[in-house]
Each structure stands twice: as structure tokens, then as C-alpha cells.
ZAZA-882998 format. One line per field, with one value per residue (C-alpha): residue in three letters; z, x, y. Coordinates in steps of 0.25 Angstrom, whole numbers, always signed. Layout:
N
torlum: c(ALA,...)
up: c(Z,...)
east: c(X,...)
north: c(Y,...)
//
This chain:
325
torlum: c(MET,SER,ALA,LEU,ALA,VAL,LEU,LEU,GLY,GLY,ALA,TYR,LEU,LEU,GLY,ALA,GLU,VAL,ASP,ALA,VAL,VAL,GLY,ILE,ALA,ALA,LEU,ILE,ALA,VAL,MET,GLY,CYS,THR,LEU,VAL,ALA,THR,TYR,VAL,LEU,VAL,ARG,ARG,PHE,VAL,LEU,GLN,ARG,VAL,ASP,LEU,ILE,HIS,ARG,MET,ILE,HIS,GLY,THR,GLN,ALA,GLY,ASP,GLU,ARG,PRO,PRO,VAL,GLY,GLY,ASP,PRO,LEU,GLY,SER,VAL,GLY,ASP,GLU,VAL,GLY,ALA,TRP,ALA,ALA,ALA,LYS,ARG,THR,GLU,ILE,ARG,GLU,LEU,LYS,GLU,ARG,GLU,GLN,TYR,ARG,ARG,GLU,PHE,ILE,GLY,ASN,LEU,ALA,HIS,GLU,LEU,ARG,THR,PRO,ILE,PHE,SER,ILE,GLN,GLY,TYR,VAL,LEU,THR,LEU,LEU,GLU,GLY,GLY,LEU,GLU,ASP,ALA,LYS,VAL,ASN,ARG,ASP,PHE,LEU,SER,ARG,ALA,SER,ASN,GLY,VAL,ASP,ARG,LEU,ILE,ARG,ILE,VAL,GLU,ASP,MET,ASP,LEU,ILE,THR,GLN,LEU,GLU,SER,GLY,VAL,LEU,THR,LEU,GLN,ALA,GLU,ARG,LEU,ASP,LEU,GLN,GLU,PRO,VAL,THR,GLY,THR,ILE,LYS,ALA,LEU,GLU,MET,LYS,ALA,ALA,GLY,ARG,ARG,PHE,THR,LEU,ARG,SER,ARG,LEU,GLU,ASP,GLY,THR,TRP,VAL,ARG,ALA,ASP,ARG,ASP,ARG,MET,GLN,GLN,VAL,PHE,THR,ASN,LEU,PHE,MET,ASN,ALA,ILE,ASN,TYR,GLY,ARG,GLU,GLY,GLY,TRP,CYS,GLU,VAL,ARG,ALA,PHE,ASP,VAL,GLY,ASP,ARG,VAL,LEU,VAL,GLU,VAL,ALA,ASP,ASN,GLY,ILE,GLY,ILE,ALA,GLU,GLU,HIS,LEU,PRO,ARG,LEU,PHE,GLU,ARG,PHE,TYR,ARG,VAL,GLY,LYS,SER,ARG,ALA,ARG,ASN,GLU,GLY,GLY,SER,GLY,LEU,GLY,LEU,ALA,ILE,VAL,LYS,HIS,ILE,VAL,GLU,ALA,HIS,GLY,GLY,THR,ILE,SER,VAL,LYS,SER,ARG,GLU,GLY,GLU,GLY,THR,THR,PHE,ARG,PHE,THR,VAL,PRO,LYS,SER,LYS)
up: c(+0,+3,-11,-17,-9,-14,-28,-27,-20,-31,-41,-34,-33,-48,-52,-43,-50,-64,-60,-55,-68,-77,-69,-70,-85,-86,-79,-88,-100,-95,-92,-105,-112,-104,-107,-122,-122,-114,-124,-136,-130,-126,-140,-147,-138,-140,-155,-156,-150,-158,-171,-166,-165,-178,-185,-178,-183,-197,-199,-202,-201,-194,-204,-210,-210,-197,-198,-193,-178,-177,-165,-156,-158,-147,-151,-165,-162,-153,-165,-174,-164,-162,-177,-179,-168,-174,-188,-182,-174,-187,-195,-184,-184,-199,-199,-188,-197,-209,-201,-197,-211,-216,-205,-209,-224,-223,-213,-223,-235,-228,-225,-239,-245,-235,-237,-251,-250,-238,-246,-259,-250,-244,-257,-263,-251,-252,-266,-264,-253,-262,-265,-279,-282,-277,-288,-279,-272,-282,-291,-280,-272,-284,-287,-273,-273,-286,-280,-269,-279,-286,-273,-271,-285,-282,-270,-277,-289,-280,-272,-285,-290,-277,-278,-292,-289,-277,-284,-297,-305,-310,-320,-321,-335,-333,-344,-345,-339,-337,-323,-326,-334,-323,-313,-323,-326,-312,-309,-320,-316,-302,-305,-302,-288,-285,-289,-279,-267,-274,-274,-283,-290,-297,-304,-301,-311,-322,-336,-340,-326,-332,-324,-328,-322,-325,-329,-324,-311,-309,-311,-301,-291,-293,-293,-279,-273,-279,-274,-260,-260,-265,-255,-243,-246,-242,-251,-260,-258,-268,-273,-282,-289,-289,-295,-293,-300,-291,-299,-307,-300,-299,-286,-286,-275,-274,-263,-257,-246,-240,-225,-224,-218,-204,-203,-196,-208,-219,-218,-221,-231,-243,-236,-243,-237,-227,-223,-215,-204,-206,-216,-226,-225,-234,-240,-251,-259,-262,-261,-250,-259,-266,-259,-259,-274,-276,-268,-275,-289,-285,-280,-293,-300,-291,-283,-269,-262,-249,-243,-234,-227,-215,-209,-214,-224,-236,-241,-252,-259,-265,-275,-285,-299,-309,-318,-333,-343)
east: c(+0,+11,+17,+4,+3,+16,+13,-1,+6,+17,+6,-1,+11,+15,+1,+2,+15,+9,-3,+6,+15,+2,-3,+10,+10,-4,+0,+12,+3,-7,+3,+10,-4,-6,+7,+5,-8,-3,+8,-1,-11,+0,+7,-7,-9,+4,+4,-10,-5,+8,-1,-9,+3,+8,-5,-5,+10,+8,-7,-12,-27,-32,-30,-18,-5,+3,+18,+26,+29,+41,+46,+46,+32,+34,+48,+44,+32,+41,+50,+39,+32,+45,+47,+33,+34,+47,+40,+28,+37,+44,+31,+26,+38,+38,+23,+26,+38,+28,+18,+28,+33,+18,+15,+28,+26,+11,+16,+27,+18,+8,+18,+24,+11,+6,+18,+15,+0,-1,+9,+0,-12,-6,-2,-16,-24,-15,-18,-33,-34,-29,-15,-19,-22,-8,+2,+14,+10,+0,+11,+21,+10,+6,+20,+22,+9,+14,+27,+18,+10,+23,+28,+15,+17,+31,+27,+16,+24,+36,+26,+20,+34,+38,+25,+28,+42,+38,+27,+35,+25,+36,+45,+59,+64,+78,+89,+104,+107,+120,+117,+124,+112,+102,+112,+116,+102,+98,+110,+106,+91,+95,+106,+98,+93,+107,+113,+103,+110,+124,+123,+131,+126,+136,+138,+150,+145,+153,+147,+142,+136,+126,+114,+101,+90,+79,+84,+73,+72,+87,+86,+75,+85,+96,+86,+81,+95,+101,+89,+91,+105,+102,+90,+97,+112,+121,+120,+132,+133,+134,+128,+134,+131,+141,+140,+148,+147,+143,+141,+128,+124,+128,+129,+125,+128,+122,+130,+129,+137,+124,+119,+118,+107,+107,+108,+95,+88,+95,+86,+73,+79,+72,+58,+47,+46,+57,+64,+78,+75,+72,+83,+76,+63,+51,+53,+63,+50,+53,+43,+51,+51,+64,+73,+62,+60,+75,+75,+63,+70,+83,+76,+68,+81,+85,+95,+96,+99,+105,+110,+122,+123,+128,+124,+133,+140,+130,+122,+125,+113,+118,+109,+111,+106,+108,+120,+119,+130)
north: c(+0,+9,+8,+10,+23,+28,+25,+33,+44,+45,+45,+56,+64,+62,+66,+78,+82,+80,+88,+99,+98,+99,+111,+118,+115,+120,+133,+135,+133,+142,+153,+151,+153,+165,+171,+168,+174,+186,+188,+187,+197,+206,+205,+207,+219,+225,+223,+229,+241,+241,+239,+251,+260,+255,+259,+273,+275,+269,+275,+261,+257,+244,+232,+238,+230,+233,+236,+224,+226,+216,+209,+221,+227,+238,+241,+242,+251,+259,+262,+265,+275,+282,+284,+288,+298,+304,+305,+312,+322,+325,+326,+336,+344,+345,+349,+360,+365,+365,+372,+383,+385,+386,+397,+404,+403,+408,+420,+424,+423,+431,+442,+442,+444,+454,+463,+467,+466,+476,+485,+484,+487,+499,+505,+502,+508,+521,+522,+520,+530,+541,+538,+535,+549,+553,+553,+553,+539,+532,+526,+524,+516,+508,+504,+499,+491,+485,+481,+474,+467,+462,+457,+449,+443,+439,+432,+425,+421,+416,+408,+402,+399,+391,+383,+379,+375,+367,+360,+357,+365,+374,+367,+372,+375,+369,+372,+372,+386,+394,+398,+411,+416,+417,+422,+433,+436,+438,+447,+456,+456,+460,+470,+483,+477,+473,+486,+493,+487,+487,+472,+463,+451,+442,+428,+420,+409,+404,+404,+390,+387,+377,+372,+366,+376,+385,+398,+407,+400,+401,+415,+416,+409,+419,+431,+427,+424,+437,+445,+439,+443,+458,+460,+454,+456,+467,+480,+480,+464,+453,+440,+430,+417,+405,+391,+378,+365,+353,+341,+341,+354,+368,+375,+389,+399,+413,+420,+434,+442,+447,+447,+432,+424,+418,+403,+401,+406,+398,+385,+393,+403,+396,+396,+404,+419,+416,+428,+430,+440,+455,+457,+449,+457,+457,+471,+465,+463,+448,+437,+430,+417,+419,+409,+399,+400,+399,+386,+380,+384,+377,+365,+364,+363,+351,+360,+364,+377,+381,+394,+398,+411,+418,+431,+442,+433,+432,+420,+409,+402,+389,+380,+369,+368,+356,+358,+357,+354)
//
């Protein structure tokens, strides 16, 4: 009987151990399933949020293909959010700069138009209030009003020219051209104005400086640059044109010994209506678009333009035009 009891007791203990092992295995299986289910749910939750962020960044709609996230969804979306935020900051900065430029442009345009308009209005009102009957003032005031109209026409024509150049509507009549021709023609046309300030315009170009360019537009470039030098230069000063061969291009320099331009103004010098301080006031009678037109004409020829200047040491404009054999 004692042997049987031992056997029964051993079987009982073995059964208990088996039950314990089975229970532990079942517990481990349940925990494993729970962990797998938790992982799946958490991953789905994370990926749904990542997918939502991706759609916000990429502007996609529900049902669109989501960009692949890769093995590290949080790291990937973190990188994309950082890049997206940087792009948006750049976009916002550019929009603010454009808005600032738009406000300045509208303000400058209004000022440029208001000056001749008020001048014309004043002369006309004076004539209507009795000045027309006074032979001493009627012709003088009519002449001044006419000058104001001419300035308005120049502003409108220059604005129209810039618009045509920007939109590509204006086609350049490029031809094989000796650059000496438009330079010499411009100097002759401005002789009287230069003489009024004892100002010297001269060409250092060699005959046979051949370029491929529009003759009239090139003369317009030199006219605007020479006029700037005359209007804002020193009385008794000078302005000259030089040219250098640089491969398939000709580098042209228009240099003067004028008052120069402060460095902070140089980046904006080619903007429409941009003025450099009180020394370049609006009483010169120009449209305020001369340098903007120069820039557009040079770029329409496939060239580039830059300016170098220092206060008290003069200014040098440099631009390139295609060379012609």
C-alpha cells in the first residue's frame, strides 16, 4: 500500500507541475498576443497620425497615395515637418518682401505721377483765373504745363517699355553692330546738355568693337547711363565708355568721376523709381525708370549688368553683350 501511495503522490505532483507549465505557457501566450495586438494598434495609431501629417504637408486628399514612410516613421515625418516649416518660412519671407516692394512701388509711382499732375493743374488753374489774359504769363505757363505733360508721357512710355521687355512682347532687332556707332550718336545728342555743366562725354572704344545687338536699344542704354552721369555728377566732370573682349561676350564699362553711391543703395539701384537720397531728387525731370530700363534691355540681349561705386570716387556700370565677328 505504501508503494501505491508513493506512485499516486508522484503522479499527482507530476500532474500539478504539468498544469503549472501549461498555465505558464498559456499566460505567456496571452501576454504575447496582448503585446502583438498592442504593437499593431499603436503602430496603426502612429501611422495614421503620420499619414495625416504627410497629407497636410503634401496637400493630398483622402484616398491619394501616401508617400512611403520608411522604417522610422517618426524620424521621417520629423525631417519632412522640418523641411516643410523651413520652406513655409522662406515663402512667408518672400511674400513679405514682395508686399513691401509692392507698397514702395505704388507709393513711388503715385509720387512720380502726382508731381507733374499738380504742376500742370496749378498752371492751368492760374490761366483760367485770369492769367490767360496776361500776355506776360500765359505763354510761359502754357510752356510749363506742356513740360509737365511731356514728363507724364515719358513715365507712361517707360512703364510700357518695361512691361513689354518683361513679357517678351517687344522683339529686339539684333544685328551686327559696331558699338562705337550708338556711343558716338548718344554723345552728339547730349552735347548741349553736357556743355551746360561743362561735362565731358568720351568714348575709349576702338573702331570695330563688333556686337550683336539692337542699335536703338543700345543707344537707349547709353543715353540713360550718360544722363545719370550728367545729372548727378560733378560740374566739370567726365564720363567715358570702355570695352573689353571676354570670350563670346564684350564687357562694356560706363564710368564717371561723380559723387558716387553709398554701398547700401547698390543692391536696389535698378529697381523702378528707386532714388538714392535727396541728392537724386525728382526735380531732374526724368521718369525714374532709366536704370530699370537699362537692366531690362541688357538682360533682353542675354547679358548681365552690375554697378560698382564708392561715395566721392565715382561710379562704374558694367554690362555684357554678345560679341559678333
